[in-house]
DRENVEXKOL-614857 format. One record per residue: x, y, z of N, C-alpha, C, CB in turn. Coordinates in steps of 0.1 Angstrom, whole numbers, plus 2048, in hexadecimal, padded with zeros to 3 digits. Glycine has a CB too. Example, Ala and Ser with C-alpha at 12.3 -4.5 7.8 and 13.67 -1.06 7.14 Angstrom:
# residues 2
8847C784E87B7D384E8847DF84E8717D385A
8807EA8478897F584788180084F88D7FA839
# end
This chain:
# residues 556
8087F480080080080080980C8007F780080B
8058177F980D8247F980D82A80780782E7EF
81983080A81A83681781384481782983881B
810848823809855825814860827800855831
81486A81E81F87582081D87D82C81F87E814
82788283182788A83D82189883A83588C842
81D89F8448188AC8428098AC84081E8B2836
8028A18427F38A083F7EB8A484C7EF89283C
7F28A48577EA8A78637E58B58637F38A5870
7EC8BE85E7E88CC85E7E08D18527F48D485F
7DC8C684A7D48CB83E7C68D08427D38BF834
7C18D983B7B58E083F7A98D88397B48EF83B
7AB8D382D7A18CC8257A48BD8247A08D3817
79A8B482479C8A58247998A081679489E82E
79E89481379B88D80679388180A7A88897FE
78788180577E87580877F86A7FD76E87A807
77F85D80277F8517F977284A7FA78B8477FD
76C8487F075F8417EF75F8367E575384B7EC
75A82A7E87548267F475F8247FF74C81A7F2
75B82680C76482481776381681C75F82F822
76F81081D7718028217677F981B76F801830
7677F780E75D7EE8077607DF80975D7F07F9
7577D68087587C88087557C27FA74F7C1813
75E7BC7F475C7B77E675E7A97E57667BF7DC
7587A27DB75B7947D87687937D275178D7D0
76F7887D377D7867CE77B7887BF7837787D2
7857907B97857937AB77C79D7A67827867A4
7757A47B076C7AE7AC7727BB7A87627B17B6
76A7C57A476E7D27A07657DD7A676E7D4790
76A7E97A87617F37AE7678017AA7617F27BE
75E80B7AB7628197A77658217B375682079F
7718277B377682F7BF77583E7BA78582B7C3
76F8457C476E8547C277685B7CC75F8587C4
77F8637C778686C7D078187B7D079586A7CD
77E8817DA77888E7D977C8967E676888C7D9
77C8A47E37808AD7EE7788BA7ED78F8B07ED
7788C17F87718CF7F877B8DA7F676A8D1806
7888D77F37928E17F078D8E97E479F8DB7EE
78E8F77E578A8FF7D97928FD7CD78A90D7DC
79F8FB7CF7A88FA7C37B18ED7C57B19067C2
7AB8E17C57B38D57C67BB8D27BA7AA8C97CA
7C68CC7BC7CF8C87B17D48B97B37DC8D27AF
7D68B37A77DB8A57A67D489B7B07E98A67A9
7C789A7AE7C088F7B67C38827AE7B18927B7
7C98797B67CD86B7B07C98607B97DC86A7AC
7C98547B47C68487BC7D383F7BD7BA83F7B6
7D783C7C97E38347CB7DF8267D07ED83B7D5
7E281B7C97DF80E7CC7E78047C47D080B7CB
7EA7F87C97F17EE7C27E77E67B87F77E47CC
7DA7E97B97D17E27B17D07E97A37C37E27B8
7CA7E279A7C87E778D7BE7F278D7C47DB783
7C27FE7877B980A7897B881077B7BE814794
7AE8177787AC81F76C7A382B76F7A5816762
7A983876B7A284476D7958447657AB85076A
78A84876B77D84876577985676177384176E
77A85F76B77686D76877B87677376786E767
77B88377178088C77B77A89A77879088C77C
77A8A37837758B078177C8B878D7658B1781
7778C478F77C8CC7997788C67A67778DA799
7818C27AF77E8BC7BC77C8AD7BD7738C37C2
77C8A67B177A8977B27818907A676A8947B3
7838837A878887A79E78286C7A079787A79E
77F86579677A85879778384E79076C857791
78584279778E83779178682A79279B837799
78982278878481378878F80A78C77F80F779
78C8037987957FA79D78F7EB79A7977FC7AD
7987E37947937D679079C7CB7957927D5780
7967BE79479D7B27987A37B27A67A87AF78E
79A7B57B079E7B67BD79D7A87C37947C07C5
7A97A27C67A97947CB7AD7927D97B378D7C2
7B179D7DF7B479C7ED7B27A97F57C37987EF
7B27A98017B07B58097BB7C08057B07B2818
7B67CC8037C07D67FF7BD7E48057BF7D77F0
7C67ED8047C47FB8087C58047FC7CF7FE814
7BC80D7FA7BD8177EF7BE8257F67B18167E5
7C682E7EF7C883C7F47C48467EA7D683E7F9
7BD8507ED7BB85B7E57C48677E97AC85F7E5
7CB86D7DF7D58777E37D38847D97E48717E2
7D588F7E07D489C7D87DA8A87E07C489F7D5
7DA8B47D97E08C07E07D68CB7E07EC8C47D9
7D78D27EC7CE8DD7ED7D78E87F47C18DA7F6
7D98F37EC7E18FE7F07EF8F87F47DB9057FC
7F58F17EB8028EA7ED8038E17F880C8F47EF
7F88DE7FF7F88D480A7F28C78057F18DA816
7F88BB8087F38AE8037E78A980B7FF8A4803
7DD8A58047D189E80A7D18908077C48A5806
7CD8878117CE8788107C18738167DB872817
7BB86980F7AF8628157B18538117A286780F
7AD84A81A7AF83B8187A283381A7BA836821
7A382781579781E81579D80F81678D820809
79880781E79D7F981F7927F081879F7F582F
7987E980E78F7DF8067907D180C7947DF7F7
7847CC8107847BF81577D7B580A77B7BE822
7857AA8087807A07FD77B79480478D79C7F3
76F79080076978480576877A7FA75B78880B
76A76D7FE7687627F47617567FC77775D7EF
75A74E7F47537437FA75D7377FA74773F7F1
75B72D80476472280576471A7F875F719810
7707157F477270D7E876D6FF7EA78070D7E4
76D6FA7F67686ED7F97626EC8077736E27F8
7566E68077506E381474B6D48137436ED817
7526CC81B74F6BE81A74F6B682775B6B8811
7446AE8297436A683574B6998327356A3839
75469583A75C68A83975267D838766688845
75767383074E66782E74A66083B75565D826
73E65C83C73965484873C64584772B65684A
73D63E85273E62F85073262984973F62885E
73561E84272B61783B71F61384473160B834
72260E84F71960A85A71F60F8687165FA85B
71661586F71961A87D71261288771762987E
71960B89071260489B70A60E8A471C5FB8A4
6FE6098A76F66108B16FC6118BE6E960B8B2
6FD61C8C570361E8D27116218D27016118DA
7176238C67256278C67266358C172E61D8BD
73163C8C573364A8C173864C8B373C6518CA
7336568AC73765989E73C66889E72C657894
74766A89874D67789674B67C88875C676899
74468888774168E87A74C69987873369587A
75269986C75D6A286A75A6A985D76A69A869
75B6B785D7586BF8527666C784E74D6C9855
7696C78417756CE83D7716DA83477F6C4835
7776E58377746F28307816F782A76D6FC839
7826F981C78E6FF81678A70C8107946F680B
79271781378F72480E78572B81678B7227FF
78073681077673E81777C74A81F76E736821
77775681D77C76282377176C82378976881C
77277682D77C77683877876B84377C78483F
78376584878075A85177A75E85F78D754854
77B76B86277577086E76676F86D77977E871
76176F86175276F85F74D76185A74E77A854
75675785B75374A85575174086075E74584C
74573886174172F86A73E722864736735872
74271686B73F70986673470386F74B700867
7296FE86971E6F887071D6E986C71070186D
71C6E08767196D287370B6CE8767226C887B
7046C786C6F56C586D6F26B686C6EF6CD861
6E76B38736DF6A68716D26AA86B6DE69E87D
6D16A885E6C46AD8586C56BC8596B76A885F
6BB6C285F6BB6D08616BF6D38706AE6D685E
6C16C98776C56CB8856D46CF8876C36BE88D
6D76DA88E6E46DF88F6EB6D789A6E46EE892
6F66D18976FD6C98A17096D18A77036BC89B
70F6DA89F71B6E18A471D6EE89A7286D88A4
7226F98A172670489973370989E71B71089B
73D70A89574A70D89875071788E753701899
75A72089276172988976A721881768734891
76C72687577572086B78372486E77172485C
78C71B87379971E8777A271586F79A71C887
7AD71B86A7B77128637B47128547B8705869
7BD70D84D7BB70A83F7C16FC83B7C1716837
7B96F38377AA6F48387A56F48467A36E9830
7996FA8487936FA85578C6EC857789706857
78C6E78637866DA86777D6DC8737916CF869
7706D88717676D887D7626CA88075A6E187A
7626C688C75D6B98907536B989B7686B1894
74B6AE89B7416AC8A673F69D8A87346B48A3
73D6988B473B68A8B772D6888BC7466858C1
72667E8B671867A8BA71766C8BD70F67E8AE
70D6688C570B65A8C87016548BE7066598D7
70464B8B76FC6458AC6F063D8B370463D8A2
6E46408AE6D96388B36D06338A76D06408BD
6C662B8AA6BD62689F6B76318986B261D8A5
6B463C89E6AD6488976B764E88D6A86538A2
6C464B88E6CE6508846CF6488776DB65188B
6C863D8776C863586B6C263C85F6C162786D
6C963E8556C56448486C465484B6B763E843
6CA6598566CA6678586D466E84F6CD66A866
6D167A84B6DA6828426E368B84A6D268A837
6F068B8496F969484F70069D84570468C858
7036A984970A6B38407116BD8487006B9836
7196C684171F6D284871C6DE83F72E6CF84B
71C6EA84571A6F683D72370184370A6FB83E
72770A83972E71683D72572283C73C718834
72772B84572073884572A744845716739852
72974C83A73275883972876383C73975982B
72976984872077484C72678284971D77285C
72178883F72579683C71A7A083D72A79782E
71179D8467057A58477097B384E6FA79E84F
7137B28587187BE85E71F7C88547217BA869
7237C384872A7CB83E7217CF8337367C3839
7137CC83570A7D182C7077C682170F7DE826
70C7BB8237097B08197007A68207167A8813
70179981D6F778F8226FF7838286EE78A817
6F777982D6FD76D8326FE7638266F576783E
70B75F82370D75581870F74781E71975A810
70973D81970973081E70E7268126FB72B824
71671D81671B71280E71A705815729714809
7136FB80F7116EE8167186E380F7026EA816
71B6D98167226CC8117176C480B72B6C581D
71C6BA8047126AF80070E6A680C7196A77F4
7016A480E6FE69C81970268D8186EF69C81C
7046878247086798256FE67282D71667882A
6FA66682A6F065E8316F76548396E6657826
6F26538466F864A84F6EE63E8506FB65185D
6F46328516ED6258546F36208616EF61B849
6E961E86A6ED6188776E760A8786E7621883
6EC6018816E85F48826E95EF8916EF5EB879
6E25E58956E35DF8A16E25D089F6D75E48AB
6EC5C88A56ED5BA8A36EF5B48B16F75B5899
6E65AB8B56E85A58C36F559C8C46DB59D8C6
6F859A8CF7045918D27015828D070A5948E0
6F457F8D16F05718D06F156C8C26E256F8D6
6F255F8C16F35588B46E55558AF6FC54B8B5
6E35548A16D554F89D6D15438A16D454F88E
6C45408A16BE5338A56BC52B8986B15358AC
6C35208966C351988A6BC50B88D6D2516885
6B25098856AA4FC8876AB4F487A69A50088A
6B04E887B6B14DF8706AF4D18756BF4E1869
6AB4C786C6A94BA8706B74B48746A24B1865
6B74AC87E6C54A58816C849B8786C44A0890
6BE4948726C14898686B948C85B6BB47B86E
6C048A8506BA48C8436BC48083A6C049983D
6B247C8336B347082A6B647581C6A746782B
6BE46E8166C24728086B54738006CC468802
6B347D7F86A847F7EF69C4877F66A34717EB
69E48980369249180969549F80969048C818
68A4A780968B4B680A6894BB8186814BC800
6924C281D6914C782B6904D682B69D4C2833
68D4DB83768B4EA8396954ED84467C4EE83C
69C4F88436A54FE84D6A050D8506B44FF848
69F50F85D69A51C8616A552386A68D51B868
6A85308686B15378706AB5448746BE53A868
6AB5478826A45538876AE55A89069754F88E
6AD5678906B457089A6AC57C89D6C2575894
6AC57F8AA6A358B8AF6AD5968B269A5878BD
6A85A28B46AF5AE8B86B85B48AD6B85AA8C4
6B35B38A06BB5B88956B55C68926BB5AF889
6BE5CF88D6B95DC8886C35E187E6B75E7894
6BF5E68726B15E386D6B05D58686AD5EE862
6A55CE86B6A45C08676A45BE8586975BA86E
69E5C785169D5C68436AA5C783B6945D083E
6B55CB8426C25CC83C6CB5C083E6CA5D7841
6C55B58456CE5AA8496D15A183C6C75A1853
6DC59D83B6E05938306E25868376ED59882A
6DB57B8316DB56E8366E156482D6CD56B83A
6E955B8326EF55082A6ED5438316FE553827
6E853A82A6E652C82F6ED5238266D6527830
6F551982B6FD5108236FD50382A70B516821
6FB4F88226FD4EB8277094E58206F04E2823
7144E58287214E18237254EC8197214D281D
7284E780D72C4F08027204F57FA7364EA7FA
7144F07FD7084F47F67025007FC6FD4E87F6
70250B7F46FB5177F86EC5167F67005237F1
6E55198016D65188006D05267FC6CF51380D
6C45267F86BE5337F46B25367FE6B85317E4
6B553D8086AB53F8136A154A80F6B1543820
69554881468B55281468B55A82167D54C812
68E56782069056F82D68457882F69D57882B
67F57783B67457F84067858784D667576843
67459384E67659B85A6695A08606805A6858
66859F86D65D5A48746625AC881653599878
6625B98816675C188C6765C088B6615BC899
67C5BB89768A5B989868F5AB89668F5BE8A5
6855A289068859488F68959188067D58B896
69458987D69558486F69557586F6A2589869
68E56F86668D56086469055D85667F55B868
69A55485469D54F84769A5408466AC552843
69253C83C68F52E83A69352A82C68052C83C
69951E82C69D51981F69A50A81E6AC51B81C
6965058126944F881069E4F28056854F680B
6A24E58076AB4DF7FE6A94D07FE6BA4E2802
6AE4C97F46AE4BB7F36BB4B57F46A84B77E5
6BE4AC7FD6CA4A67FE6CD49B7F56CC4A080B
6D949A7F06DD4907E66E64857EB6E44967DB
6E847B7E46F04707E96FF4747EC6EF4647DF
70447E7E47114837E67134897F371448D7DB
70848D7FA70949480770848A8136FE49F808
70847E81170747481C712476826707466816
70E47483271747583D715481846725476838
71F48584F71D49085771F49D85072748F863
7164A68527174B384B7144BE85570C4B483F
7184CB8517164D685970E4E08527234DD85E
7044E68586FC4F18526FF4FE8596ED4ED852
7015088527065158586FC520854715519853
6F952885E6F053485C6F85408606E3534864
6FA5498577025568596F956285770E556850
6F756B8606EF57785F6F95838606E457886A
6F958B8567025978566FA5A485570B596849
6FE5AD85E6F75BA85E7035C48616EC5BB86A
7035CE85870E5D885971B5D285770D5DE867
7245D58617315D08607335C486A73B5DB863
7295BE86E72A5B28787215A78737265B7887
72359C87971B59087571A586882721587869
70F57E88170D57388A70C567883702576893
71055B88A71054E88270B54388C71E54B87D
70453988670052D88D7035218856F152E891
70751688B70A50A8847034FE88A71A507884
6FF4F48826F84E88876FD4DC8806E94EA886
6FF4D18867034C58806F74BC87C70D4BD888
6F84B58716ED4AD86D6F44A18656E34B4864
6EC4968646F148A85D6E84878526F247E867
6EE4848466E648183A6E84718386EB48982D
6DD46A8376DE45B8366D545682B6D9455844
6D844A8286CF44381D6C94378236D743E811
6BB4368226B442B8286A942781E6AE42F837
6AC41D8166A141980D69B40C8116A74177FF
68F40A80D6883FE81267F40081E6913F4815
67A3F682567B3E88206733E58136783DF82B
6783DC80B6703D780066B3C98036793D67F3
65E3C88026573BB8066503B67FA64D3BE812
6543AA7F664F3A37EA6493967ED65A3A27DF
63D3927E56383857E663B37E7D86293857E9
6403727D964236B7CC6363697C464735D7CE
62A3697CB61D3687C461236E7CD61935A7C0
60E37A7C96043817D15F637C7D160438F7CE
5F33747C65E636D7C55E935E7C25DD3737B9
5EB3577CE5EF3497CD5E33407CE5F93457D7
5E43357C75DA32B7C85DC3237D55DA3217BC
5D131E7DB5D23167E75DC30B7E55C43117EB
5E53097EE5EF2FE7EE5FC3037E75E92F27E7
5FC30E7E16093127D96133187E460631D7CE
61F3167E062A31B7E962D32A7E66373127E7
62D3327F062F3417EF63C3447F76213497F5
64434D7F16503527F864F3617FB65D34F7EF
65036580765037380B65E37880E647375817
66238380867038780867039680D6773867FB
67839A81667A3A881A6893AB81B6733AB828
68C3B78156993BC81569A3CB8166A03B7808
6A53D081C6A63DF81D6B53E381A6A23E482C
6B93EF81E6C63F481B6D23EC8216C740281F
6DE3F081D6EA3E88216EC3E78306F63EE81B
6E83F28376EA3F28466DE3F084E6F03FF84A
6D33ED8476C63EB84E6C33DD8526BA3F0845
6BD3DB85E6BA3CE8636AB3CC8616BE3CD871
6A63C185A6983BF8576933B485F6963BD848
6863B486267F3A98696723A786267D3AC878
66F39A85E66339785765A38E86066638F849
64F39486364538D86C64C38787963E381865
65538F87E65C38B88B669384889653383893
66C38087C67837887968238287467536D86E
68E38487C69838D8776A138786D69F391883
6A73908656B138B85B6BE3888626B4396851
6C638185B6D337B8616DC3878666DB372856
6DB39385F6E339E8636DF3AA85B6F239B861
6E53B685E6E23C28576E53C18486EA3CE85D
6DC3C68406DE3C58326DA3B882B6EC3C882E
6D63AE8346D13A082F6C33A082D6D5395839
6BD3998236AF3978216AA38C82B6AC393813
69D38C82C69638183468B37C82C692385842
68936E82D67F36882567635F82D685361818
66935D82966035482F65A34C82365435C838
65833E82665133681C64532F82265B32C815
63A32E81A62E32881F627321814625332827
61E31781861531280E60731981061430280F
6023208065F73288085EB31F80B5F43307FC
5E33248165D731D81A5CC32781A5D8316828
5BF32281C5B432B81D5B63358285A7323820
5BC3318335BE33A83E5C834583B5C233284A
5D03448315DA34E82D5D43598245E6347826
5C83578205C23628175C036E81F5B435E811
5C53798195C538681F5CE38882B5B738A824
5D837F82B5E237F8365EC38B8335EA371837
5EE39283C5F839E83B60639A8415F23AA843
61039D83961E39B83D6243A8840626393832
62B3A984B6313B68506403B585062C3BB85E
6473BF84A6553BF84B65A3CD85165C3BD83D
6633CC85B6683D88626773D885F6653D7871
67C3E585B68A3E785968E3F286368C3EB84B
69A3F08696A03FA8726AE3FE86E69F3F5881
6B140A86F6BE41086C6C24198776BE41785E
6CF41887C6D44208866DC42C87F6DD41888F
6D84388826DF44487C6E244E8876D544B870
6EF4508896F345A8936ED4578A16EF46888F
6ED44A8A56E74468B16D84468B36EC4508BB
6D14488A86C24488A76BE43C89F6BC4558A2
6B44348A46AF42989C6A342D8946AB41D8A6
6A342B88769942F87E69142187A69F437870
68442387867C41887467441A86867241587F
67340F85F66B410853663403853674411846
65640385064D3F884F6473F68416433F9859
6453EA83D63D3E78316353DB8346473E4825
62A3DB82C6203CF82E61B3CB8206153D3837
6183BE81F6123BA8126083AF81661D3B5809
5FD3AE80E5F33A48105F33998055E63AC810
5F138D80B5F03818025E237D8005F8375808
5DF37B7F35D23767EF5D33677EB5CB37E7E4
5CB35E7F15CB3507EE5BE34D7E65CD3477FB
5BF3467DB5B43427D35B03357D75B73427C4
5A43337DC59E3267E158F3257DD5A03247F1
58A3197DD57D3167D957231B7E457B3077D7
56631B7DF55C3207E95583157F454F3237E1
55531B7FF55131280A54631981255D30F814
53C31181453031781C53231382B522311817
53231D83353431C84152731784753A329848
52730A84C51A30585151530C85D51B2F6854
51E31386451A31B87051232686C52631F878
51432C85F50E33785A50333384F518341854
50032684F4F63218454EF31584C4FC31C838
4E53188554DE30D85C4D83038524D4313865
4DA2F68554D42EB84C4C52E884F4DC2DF84D
4C02EC85B4B22EA85E4AC2F68634B12DE86A
4A02FA85C49A30685F48B30386249C310854
48530986C47730786F4713158714752FF87C
46731886746132686745232586746732E85B
44C32F86C43E33186C43933685E43933A877
42E33185942933684D42434584F41D32E849
42434C84442035A84342936384C41235B847
43635F84E43F36785544A36B84B445360861
45137684E45C37B84546937684B45C38B844
47036F84247D36984648836D83C47C35A848
49436A83F4A036C8374A935F8384A837883D
4AC35A82C4B434E82C4C335382C4B034681F
4CA34F8374D83528384E03468344DB357847
4E934882B4F233D8274FE3448214EC33281C
50934582951534C82452034282151A35582E
52834781753333E81253F347811530337804
54B34081155734781055F34180455F34781D
5693488005713447F557834F7EE56933C7EC
58234D7E65893587DE58B3527D059735C7E4
5843587C657B3637C756E3617CE5783677B9
56736B7D255B36A7DA5513627D25563797DE
54B3587D854134F7D15333557D25413417D7
52A3517C951C3537C85153487CE5183567BA
50B34B7D75033407DE4F43407D85033437EE
4EF3357D44E23337CF4DB3277D64E23327C0
4CF3287DB4C831D7E14BC31A7D94C43217F0
4BA30D7D44AF3097CC4A82FD7D34B33057BD
49A2FD7D24932F27D94932E67CF4832F77DC
4962DB7D54982CF7CD48A2CB7C849E2C47D6
48A2C77BC47E2C37B54792CE7AC4742BF7BE
4762D97B24702E57AB47A2EF7A64662EB7B3
4862EE7AC4912F87A948C3077AC4952F679A
4833087B547F3167B948A31B7C14723167C1
48F3287BE49A32E7C54953377D04A33367BC
49C3367DC49A33F7E64A73487E74963387F3
4A53557E54B135E7E44B735F7F24AD36B7DF
4C335D7F34CB35D8004CD36C8044D93567FF
4CA36F8104CC37C8164C13868134D9382810
4B538280C4AA38B80A49E3868114A838C7FB
49638F81748A38B81F47F386815484397827
47837D81A46C37781246237281C47036C809
45537181744A36C81F44935D81E43C37481C
44935782944934882943B343828450342836
43933981F42C33281D42F32381E42533680F
42431B81E42530D82042D306814417306821
42C30C8094323067FD4413087FE42D30B7F0
44730F80745631180845C30581045A31E80F
4542FC8164592F181D4602E781344D2E9825
46B2E28174722D880F4822D981146F2DB800
4892D28084972D180949D2DB7FD49C2C2807
4A72E28014AE2EC7F84BD2E87F74AD2FA7FE
4C12EA7EB4CF2E87E84D62F67E74D22E07DB
4DE2FA7F04E53077F04F33057EB4E530E7FE
4F630C7E05033097D950B3167D85003037CB
5183157DC5223217DA52A31E7CE52B3237E7
52A3287C55313257B853B3317B75263247AC
54732E7B25523387AE55A3317A355B33D7BA
56333879D56C33379357632879857433E78D
5763267A657E31C7AC57730F7AF5853217B8
56930F7AD5613037AF5543067B55692F97B9
54E2FB7BB5412FC7C25412F57CF5362F77B8
5372F97D85352F27E45262F37E753E2F97F0
5202E77EB5122E67ED50F2E27FB50B2DC7E3
5042E88014FF2E480D4F02E280D5032EE818
4EA2D88134DC2D58134D62DC81E4D92C6813
4CA2E381B4C32EB8264B42E68264C32FA824
4AF2E18314A12DC8324992E88394A02CF83B
48E2EC8314862F68364782F083A48430282C
4742F28474672EE84C45E2FA84F46A2E5859
4532FA84844A30684A43E30085144530D83D
43A30585D42F30186542330785F430306873
41730086140A30385B40431085F4002F885E
3FC3168563F63238593EA3228633F132A84C
3E832D86B3DD32C8753CF32D86E3DE339880
3C53278733B732786F3B133586F3AE31D877
3A83388663A23458653933448683A334C858
38D34D86F37E34C87237935B87437B34387F
36D35B87B36736887C370372885359367883
37736D88E37F37489738D37589237E36F8A4
39037388539D3738803A137F8783A0366878
39B38A87B39E3968733AD39A8743953A2878
3B23988803C039C8813C93938783C439B88F
3C63868793CE37D8703CC3808623CA36F872
3BF38585E3BD3888503C539584C3AD38B84C
3C539E8563CD3AA8533DC3A88523CA3B585D
3E039E85B3EE39A85B3F139384E3F1391867
3E738B8493EA38483C3EA38E8313DF37B839
3E23998323E23A38273EF3AA8273D63AD829
3F43AC8334013B383440C3AB82E4053B7843
40B39D83241539482C41439481D413387832
40839481840639380940C3A08033F6392805
4093AB80940F3B880441E3B780440B3C580C
4243B280F4333B18104383A98054373AB81E
43139D8034363937F943539A7EB42D3867F9
42A3A17E94283A87DC4333B27DA41B3AF7DB
4373BA7E44423C47E244E3BD7E04433CC7EE
4513B17E745D3AA7E545E3A57D745E39F7EF
4523A17D145239B7C44553A77BA4433947C0
44F3B37BD4533BE7B44613C17B444C3CB7B8
4683C17C04763C37C047E3B97B947A3C27CE
4793AC7B94813A27B247E3A17A347E3947B7
4713A579F46D3A57914673B378D46339978E
46F3BC7874693CA78545E3C977B4753D377F
45D3BF7724523BE7684453BC76E4543B475E
4443B877B4373B57824323C27884393AB78D
4383CD7864343DA78C4253DE78843D3E6788
4223DC77C4153E07774093D777C4143DF768
40C3CA77C4033C17824003C37914083B3780
40C3C679840B3C87A64033D57A941A3CA7AC
4043DF7A13FC3EC7A33ED3E97A24003F7799
3E93E17983DC3DD7963D63D67A23DA3D578A
3DE3CC7A73DA3C47B23D83CB7BE3E33B87B4
3E23D57C13E13DD7CD3D53E77CC3EE3E67CE
3D23EC7C03C53F47BF3B93ED7C23C43FA7B0
3B73E07BC3AB3D97BF3AA3D57CE3AB3CD7B7
3B63D27D33B63CE7E23B13DA7EA3C43CA7E7
3B63E67E63B23F27EE3A33F57ED3BB3FE7E9
39E3F47E138F3F67DF3873EC7E738B3F57D0
38B3DF7E73833D57EE3843D87FD3883C77EB
38F3DC8023913DE8103883EB8143A03E1813
3883F580C38140180F3723FE80F38440C805
36D3F780535F3F380435A3EB80F35C3EB7F7
3623E181335E3D981F35D3E182C3683CD821
3663EB82D3663F383A35A3FC83A3723FB83B
35640182E34A40A82E33D40283034A412820
33D3F782A3313EE82C32E3EB83A3313E2824
3393E78413383E484F3343F08583453DF855
3393FC85533440785C32640A85933D41385A
32240984D31440C84930A40285131240A839
30E3F68513063EC8573043EE86630D3DE855
30F3F386D30E3F587B30540187E31D3F8882
30740C8762FF4178782F041587530442286F
2EE40C86B2E040A8672D84038732DF40285B
2DF3FA8792D93F38852D53FC8902E23E788A
2DD4068912DB41089C2D241B8982E84158A2
2CD41B88B2C54278852CD4348872B742888C
2DA4348872E14418882EC44187C2E8443896
2EC44B8752F644D8692FE45986B2EE44D85B
30B45786931446386A31D46385D31E462876
31F46F85832847084D335478852321478842
34047284E34D47885235048384835946D851
34E48F84C35049A84335D49D83E34C4A6849
36849784537549984037948F83637F49984B
37148583437447A82936A47C81F37546B82F
36B48681636148980C3644837FF36049880A
37047C7FE3744777F136C46B7EC3834747F2
3654637F635E4587F23504597F836544A7F7
34645B7EF33845D7F43334507FB32E4617E9
32B45380632544780E31744480832444A81E
3154388043084337FF3034278063094307F0
2F64258062F041A80D2F140E8032E241D811
2F64038092F73F78002F63EA80A3053F77F8
2F23DF8052F03D480D2FE3CC80D2E53CB807
3023C781930E3BF81A30E3B28123113BB829
31A3AF80C31A3A380331C39680B3263A57F9
31F39781732138B81F31838B82B330389823
31538083130C38083C312388848309372841
30A38F84F30E39785A31638E86530239E861
32139586932938E87333438586D32138587C
33538385F33F37B859348384850339370852
35538085035F38784836237F83C36B38A850
36538683036737E824376379825366387816
37736D820384366820389365812384358828
39436B80F39A36980139F35C7FF3A43747FF
3A03597F23A634C7EE3B534C7F03A23497DF
3BA3417F43C83407F53CE3417E83CD3347FC
# end
């Protein structure tokens, strides 16, 4: 800066410099006006190290353009009044914004409950006395510090919590020139997002079968509580060298991973399944041992599953190499050995079930497998005399059922025919017994394996006599006739039409007889009554067709 000449203290007039002490942005330009009240001023000039250019002048003033102001400077206006030198000065303050405002990178994951230091770096910026650094969480101010040093560094330490997960942190500079007639200038760093996590010290809970058979599909489940954020957990499940593909579900702070897989023969033996849960920069692991085994069988075979009576049948049971088999209580000679039974098929062996049990020891546990097979024996029909009585005594006009059962394979058909007339009585069906059913019957069971015949003697006792007091017997006989007629219809559908005609005639005769009887009784007492609710059949006076006190007897 130019020096101030001596002798100015006694000057009567001053030299003014405008603007006085200006604040300019770095590289800026401004117009300097030097002026005085001296009546006859001479040689008004501007003294500065900055680039200057005269703009205009007149009596008592001169203007200069100062440009490219890059730093704080001092400018002097100088002139003479009555041979005395006049001097005026102005201090130029240059301001500039910071070249870099940056928040230092945050950790990829920050454990909940641990301290985190935020660091902001500021390069450049002037004047430093008016420059402040502010550290922020979102819009929340965490710290405010003056910018000191080059570059300036501002720090603050916070305790990371769950609420800080995905929170945005940044820093900002504030250049406050409001006291110099300007404004507050702010520059902010790019925000950085923080991810916090919480991982318990406990291991996951891994649930898998202890024993797995080759070819079976199993499910493995791995669960861990107290995770945050649960949705960010990475889960790995592996059976030996086989990586599984788990389905991961989260509920609150709990994560459950489930995977299914099918074990192969190459995985036989002792294996280890591992569950690894990773969150942030930490992980938890669980391991479980399991055994993969092979257990086929037992295979149970019959040399002939449909054997004829008397034929030889061989039953064989076999299982895996290390399995011990037992067939109907008979054990094999040793593990991996088959066991056989031989028999001559009889009627009693029909539908006989053979059972084979196989046991295998795996990792100290005994496994069981069972198989069964049924033998069918083909034999001729046989009528069980205990279920087919040879002597039957029945009352006439009663309903009975002829029971005569036979056994055999295939199932036989049983037919009973009366000797001489070959009249058949159907076995197992109800029928009305009459005197003409008495006699000897040949009951024959027939199948493709042969026949078997049993003689049955049926004795039907005589019918009770009918008279004037036998209305109940007559009604019972009518009921038996109706039952027999219905049975006949069931056995011969073509008789339906005839049966309907007979039933119609029988109904009319019964109704007419009942009306005649009522009419006769009322006539003898000279009192007649008409049932008003039965208007479908008109009541007429007619003479009874039979003598009074006797009932008509139908022909047998």
